[in-house]
N, C-alpha and C positions, 0 to 999 in steps of 0.2 A: 741249769746247774753249771757253775764255773769250774774251771780246772782245779783250783785249790779245794773247793768243796768236794769235788769228786775224789780227789787224792785223799782227803781226810777220811771219807767213808770207806774207800778201798783199803787204806792202810790199816784202819781198825779191824775191818773184816778179815784181812789177811793175817793180822796178828792173832786174832782169836779163832782162826781157821773156820770161818763161816762164810757163806756166800752173801752177796748184797741183799738178796730178798729176805734172808733170815735176819740180817742186821736191821733192816727197815720194817720188819714185821712187828706185830704186837706180842710175840712169843716171850714168855717170862724167862725162858732159857737164855735169851739174848739181851736181857734187860741191861746188864752192866756194860757190855760193849756198846749198846745203843746210847746209853747215858754218857759214856766216855766220848763217843763220836759227837754227841750234841754239845758237850762241854768244850771239846777241842774246836768245834765249828765256831762257837761263840768266842772262845779265847783267841783264835787265830784270825777270824774274819772280822770280828767286832760287830757283826750284824745283829739286828734286833731279835728279840725272842720270837716275834711274829714272823719275820723272814725265815728264820731257822725252822720254825714250826711248819711252814709251807714245804720246806725241803724234806722234812721227815714225815709229812702228812699227819701232824699232831697239833694239839692246841698249844698256844704260847705259854700257858701255865705249866704244862708238862715239861717244856724246855727249861723254863726258869727253875722248876723243882729239880730237874736232872742236874743242872749246873750247880745249884746250891748243894745238892747231895754229894756230888763229886768233890767240890771244894772242901766240904766238911770232912769227908772221908779221907782226903789226902792229908789233912792236918794230923790225923792219928795213924794213918796207914802208909808207912814209908815205902812199902812194896808197890802200892798203887801210885804213889807219887813218882817212883822210879819208872814204872810202866808208862805213865803219861809223858814223862820227860823223854823217854825212848821213842814213843810214838811221834811226839813233836819233831824230834830229830829226823825220823824216817820220813815224815810228811814233807819237811823242808828239803830233804835230800831228793825225794821224788819230784818235787816241784822244780828244783834246780835242774835235774836231769831230763825233765819233760816226760817222766815215766807215768803214763796214764793207761789203765787197762780197760777192758770192756766192762760195760755197766752190769751185764748179767753173765755170770760165770757159772 
């Protein structure tokens, strides 16, 4: 996992106050944060669904669905759109500062 990919996952986990294991698990309680992390990963890195699926230990179809779901939701949910914009800013600020944390907290 590259630095930017790690920063994306850590930033989303921090925002939702969950640890990385919870974010990457299959738990339904962390579904929205996980889908947001998948969407941001695709949006920021431009990697294929298959590559992102490997990072999240999921099928590429799940990644595609998550990205489509977040895009659709943002169209009608301004709060979600604002949250994602804020997360993007935080991700780029962390990348610029070199702020990367431990994988398992």
